N, C-alpha and C positions, 0 to 999 in steps of 0.2 A: 716824742711824737714827730717833731721836726726831723730828728736824726733818722727815724724809720722811713719817713717820706723821702728824704734825700737818698737813702740807700735804695729804695724801690726805684726811684728815678734813674739812679746810676746803673742798676741791674738791667732795667729796660733799655737804656741807651747802649749798654754793652752788647745786649742781645741783638738789638737793631743793627748796630755796627757790624757784628759778625755775620748777620744774615745778608747784608748788602755789600760786604767787603769785596767779593768777586766782581760784582757789577760795577763798583766804583773804581777799583784799582787794578784788577787783573784783566787786561785787555788783550793779552797775547793770544790766548786760546781758551775756549770754554768747553771742557770735556763733559760728555753726558752718555749714559748707557741707556739705550732704548730697547724695550722688549716688544717684539712683534708677535702676536698670537693669532692663530687662525686654525680652522678645522679643515683638513684636507678632504678630497672627494670620497675618501674611503671611510670617513667618520672619525679618524684619529685626530687627537688634539696635538698640534705641533707648536712648540715655542722656539722662536729663533731670537737669540740674543746678538745684537750688533753694537759695536762701539762706534758711535758717531759723535761728531762735534761740529759746532758752527764755524764758519769761516771767520778768521780773526779780522776785526775791524781795523786793527793797527797795521796790517800788512798791505803793501802796495800792490796795484794791479800788475806791475812788472814782475814783482816777486812771485805772485800767484801764477803768472804765465810760465815762469821757469819751473815751478813746482808741478804744473800740469804736464807731466812728461810725455803723455800720449796725445795731448791736444784735443781731447774729447770735450764737446760742449757740456755745460753743467745744467742739469735739470732737477725736477722735484723728486723723481723716483730714486729709491735707494740703490737701483741697479742701472747699468748701461750695457747694451748688447752690441757686440762688435763681430762682424763676419768678414773673413778673408776668402774670397772666391778662389784665388789661386791655390791656397792650401786646403780648401774645403774644411775650414774650421769655424766654430761659433764659440766666442768667449764671452763670459759675463764678468763685469767689473762692479765693485761696490765703492762707496765713497771713503776717502781717507779722512784724516783729522782736519783737513782744510775744506772738506766738502767736494773734493775733486775725484773723478773716477780713475784712480790709479791702482787700486787693489784688485788684482785679478783673482776671482773666485775659482774659476775652473774653465777649461777649454775642452769642448767636445768636437767630434767630427760631424760634418753635415754634408748633405747632397745639395747641389744647386741645379739650375735649369739645364736640360739636355742640350740646348743651344744657349750660348752665352747671353743672348738678347732677352731670354725669358726671365732671368733674375736681375732686376734693376739694380743700379748702383746709386748710392746717395744715403741720406739720413731720413728715416721714417719713424713712425711711432706705433707702439703696441695698441691694438684696437680690440674688437670683440673677440670673445673666447668661447670655445665649445669643448666639452669633455670628450665627445666623439664627433668628428666631422664626417659626413657621408659624401662620398665621391660619386660622380655620374656613372661610374662602372659598378655601383652598388657595393663598394668596399668602404672601409672606415679607417681613419687615423685618429689616435688619441691626442688629447691636449693640444688642439689646434688654436693657435693665436694669430689673428690676422695682423699683418704688418704693412700691407699695401692694398689699396682699394682700386679695382679697375673693372672693366666690363667683360672679363673673360668668362669662360664657361663655369668657373668655380666662384665667381663674384668676388674675387680677390686672391691675394697670395698669402700663404700662412707659414708659420713655423709650426711643425707638427712631427709626431712620431712616425714610425714605419706604417705600412699598410696591412690591415687585418681583414679576414674574410667577414667577420662580424664583430660585435662590440665586446669581445673577450680577448684577453692577452694570450690565450691558448690557441687562437686562430691566426697567428702571425703567418704572413706570406713571406717565407724566409728570404727570397730573392730581394725583396724590397728593403730588408735590413742590410743585406750584404752590399747593396748599391749605395749605402750611405758612405760619403767620401768620394762620390763620382758625380759626373754631370748626367743626371737621370730624371730629374723632375720636370714639371711644366712651369717652373718659376718659383715654386715653394722652396723653403729650407727644410728638407726632410732630415731630421736628426734623431738621436737616440730618444727613447721614451723618457729617460731620466732628465735630459736637457729640456725636452718639451714640457715635462711636468714642472721643472724648476721655474720656467718662464710663465707657465699657466698659473702656478700658485703664488709666486713671489714677485713677479714683475707686473705692477699695476698698469692700467690703461694710461697711455702717454709716455711710458718708458721708451727711450730713444733706441732705435736700431740703426746702426751704421754699417753699410755694406760697401766693400771696396774691391777693386780689381787686384789681382796679384796677391802678394803676401808681404806687405811693407814692414809689418811688425814681427812677423814670423813666429807666432806662438805655436808651439807643438801641442797636439792633443794630450790630455792627461791620461788617456787610456784608449785602447782600441775598441772596435764595435764587436760585441759578442752576441750571438743569437740568444743565448740564455738570458741576457739582461733585458732583451725586448719581449720575452715570453712570460714575464712575471710582473706583478704590480710594482711600479717604481716606488722608491723611498728616498727621502731627503735626509735620512739620519746621518749619513757620512759628512754632510755639510754642517750639521748641528753639533757634532761631537768630535773631539780630537782624533786624528788618524794615528794608527800604529806606526812605529818606525819601520822603514823598509829594510829588509835583511838581504834580499837577493833578487835579481832579475834574470830571465832567460827567454829565448825564443822557443816556441812550441815545436819548431822543426830545426834540424841541423842544416838542411839544404832544401831548396825549392826550385823547380824548373818552370820557366815562364816562356810564352811565345812573344815575339817581337810586337811591340805596341800594347801589350797587356798591362793592366794595372793590378797590383797585389797589395793587400794590407796584412802584413805579418802579425801573428798573435804573440803578444808579449805576456809572459807569466810573471806576476809579482808575488813575492813572499814577504809578509803575509798578503793574501789576496784582497784585503780590504784597505790597504794603504792608499791614501789619496794625496792630491796636490803634488804629483810627481811630474817634473819637467825632464824631458830627455833630449839629448843631442843625437841626431841621426847623421851618420857619415857612411861613405862608401869609398873603397880604394880604387874604384874604376867608374867614374861618372859617365864615361862614354858607353857603358853597358846599362847601368840603371840610374835613373834620375829620382831623387827624393822629393816628395811633395807632401808636407804634413806628416801624417802617420802612414802614408802609402808610398809605394815605389812604382815607377814606370819603366818598362823594358824598352830602351831606346837604341840598343845595338846588340849584336849577337856575340856570345862569349860568356865569361864568368866574372863575377865580382863578389866581394865580401861586404856584407851589410853589417854595420855595428851601431848599437845604441849605448849611450853612456849617460849616467845621471849627471845633473849640472855640477855636482860637487866632485865629479870624477872618481867617486869611491866604488861604483858598481858599473859593469858593462857586460854586454852579451853580443855574440856575432853569429852569423849564419852565411852559408854559401848560396848565391843566386846564379843559376845557369839560364841563359836566354837562347832560344832556338827560333827558327823561322817556321811558320805554319801557313799552309795554303788552304783556301776555302773553295769548295765546288760551287760556283755561282749558277749552275744549271738548276739547282733546287731553290725552293722558296727561301728568301733571305730572312735573317733575324733582326737587331735594333741599333739606335744611334744617340748622339749628344752634340753640343754645339758651343756657342760663344756670345759675349756682349761686353761692351764698354760703356762708361759714363760719357755720353756724347756732349761736348761743350758746344752749344748752339752757335752756328755762324750763319743762321738763316736770315736773309734779307726780308724787309717788310713786304716786298712783292713776291715772296717765295711761291713757287709753283712745283707741285710734286711731279715726278716722272710718271710716264705711262706704265701700267703693269705689263704691257706688251714688250717692254725692254728687259723684263726680269727673266733672262735666260742666258746660258753659256753655250758656246759651240765647242764641243769636245770631239776630237778626231773626226770632224766633218759632220757630226750630228748635233741637233739642237736639243737642249734639256732645260726644262722649266720647272718651277715649283708646282707641286700637286700632281706631277706625272708619276706613273708607276716606276719604282726604282729598279726593277729587274733589267730593263733595257740598258740603263746606265751602267749597272754592274757588269753586264756582258761586254759593253763597249770598253770598259777599263781593264777587263781581264781578271784573272784569279791570283796573280802573283802579289805577294806582300800585302795581303789584306787581313785586317783584324776586325771582328765584329763583336759588339756587346749589346745584349737585349736589356730592356727595362720595361716592367709591366706598366701599361698605359693607365693613367687615371681617368682619362676622358673617353676612351674607347675600349671595346673588348679586344684583347690581344696585346701585342708588344710594340713599343716604340723601339727603333733600332738605330745603332750608330756604327757606321762602317768607316774604317780608316785604311788608306793605301799609303805605304811608306816608300819613298823614293830616295835617290841619291841626294847628297848635300843637304840633308835635313828637310827635304821636300816632302809634302804630304797632300793627300786629298781626303777630306772627311765629308761624309754624307749622313744626314739625319732624316729619319722617316717616321711616319705615324700610320697606324692601321686604320685608315679612314675611307679607303676606296670601296665602292659598292661590291666589287667582285672579290673582296677580301684581301686585295693587294695592299702594299705599303706605299704611301704617297711621299714624295720628296718634300721636305720642308726646309732643307738647307744643303747647299753644295759649297764647299770652300777649298780652294787650292792655295798652298803656301810654297813659295820658292820654286825651285826647278821641279818639273814633273816630266814623266814619260809621255804625257798626253799633249796633242796639239790643241792648244787652248786659246780662246779669245772671247771677249765679252760681246754683248748684243750689237755694239757699235765698233767692233774690231780692235779693242784694246787688248794688248798682249803683255805677258810677263816681260819686264824690262822697259816698257814704255814710260814716258815721263809724266809727272803730275800735270804739266801744261797740256799734254795730249788728252788726258782724261777730262779735264775741264773743258777743253775745246769740243770734245765729243758729247758730254752730258750736261754742261752748263755750270753756273756758279752757285746753284742752290743745293747745298749739301751741309751735313754736319761733320765736324772734325774732332778727333780725339787723339792724343799722343800718350803712349804708354812707354815709360823708360824702365828698363831692368838693369840696375847697376851691376848686379852679380853676373848677368849674362847679357852683355850689350847686344849680341846678335839677335836677341829676342825682342829688342825694343822695336817699336813700329809707330807709324801714323796711319789711322784709318779714316777714310772719308766715305760717307754713306749717302746714297741717293734714295729717297723714300717715295713709295707709291701711295702717298697719303700724308697724314700728319707726322711731322718730323719728331724723332725721339720717342715715338710711341712703340712699346715692345710688341704690340699686336699688328703693326703695319708692315707689309712686305717691303723688302729693300734690296738694293744692289750696292755692294761695297768693294772698295779697293784698299789693299794694305800696301803702304809705301815704306821704303827704306828711309829712316829719319835723316840720314846723311845725304844721300843722292836724290831723294824725293822720287825715285823711280818705283814702278809697280813691282812688288815681289809676291803679291797674292791678290786673289779676287774671289767673290762669292755672291750667291743669291740666297735670300732668306725669306721664309714665310712663317708666321705664327698662326696660321688658319686653324691649327688644332686647338687654339685657345678660345674658340667659339666666336 
């Protein structure tokens, strides 16, 4: 009897020891597999298996910082959303074995604000969600997830799919899908339906969204934007099951002709077509002709260039010929649409900050004054019809098209003009004018500042109450700049009109200037 009792005690002790062995002795890393189950909006049951583990209690903070290769903050959500405005990409990361967001799930192409100030920079959080969001123009976008709360006409900024005539995927307005990857929105991140659906379904409220200027990490999109993919109900199956091995890649065209200043997104054909998680390197033999940005290219000079994509393992590649020509626009007719800019302004506002007067928000160009909210036609006639490129984008807030005009000049100079269709006579109102570097126009600000003037002269004319941001481009130092902004209202508010000057970071002399208004934001 005693022997039996002792044996029972021994068995119980062994079982207890085995049950708690990991908790007592294994402190390096605790692995666990969690199964997340949900029903999607189409009624299908979806099961997502994720390998997750707790952060080791035995590892130092210094070691964790080294393991956190991207430096993303750690949160409760299984996912982290990262947006590079310069490359027009939206990437989703999941946690690794240490609970850090280092595992890139996928990278999609996204659109940003038609002027840079419309899409804010910083770290935000996923908020309310709508299966279909209704816009003021009586159109709809699927899987709208709010990431920024403000007082604009939309009551916030969203991550959402393209724009549809009604709440069906067969009613896609094709142009709104083709504009993904450009500056065309009113501040929202307009992306593919699949990306919007992924965030809508799998990223809970509170999931962090980090938006940055430029493309510091340089993730290439895993695929291009196709109309077909936006016209059908999206699926997450390819994220839940292994992808097939990629056998071949090719361009859909052997050659393509562009006009100077045009943006183009080549279509890449994958074999098999459902292969996923494909990272590609993009190169050109003549960067003076075409500039690569994410999965798109910009025509920056006239002539020919060869565009090549190569898989990261260098096993597969494809090439195509790009020809760039100059195209002139007849400005005597009604104009089409525009885009713009914004940076993360690091506040240098004094306690006694005073905004500048809206009466100072104008530029004198070739002897004529041009202010925000004027009809753009007079400005286009003033600048002429040479070297102009125009891109339209369907407006979310108004009936008609927002428009983006760009004039290209010598020495990388340019003038860009953004408009919205808000005038009572049906005309397009100016919401931004920006000059960069040398131009053919005689240009000065409302207080007489010209290209080449010093930073000290700007401050003497407009005062010390401004915000400042510096953007460094290590790959292209000539594109680095300092921007100081004078606000006609609350500083750093994307909805407040402003006057800004772009300075050379070395000389601190003015190399660009502009006026901006977000009145189209309500």
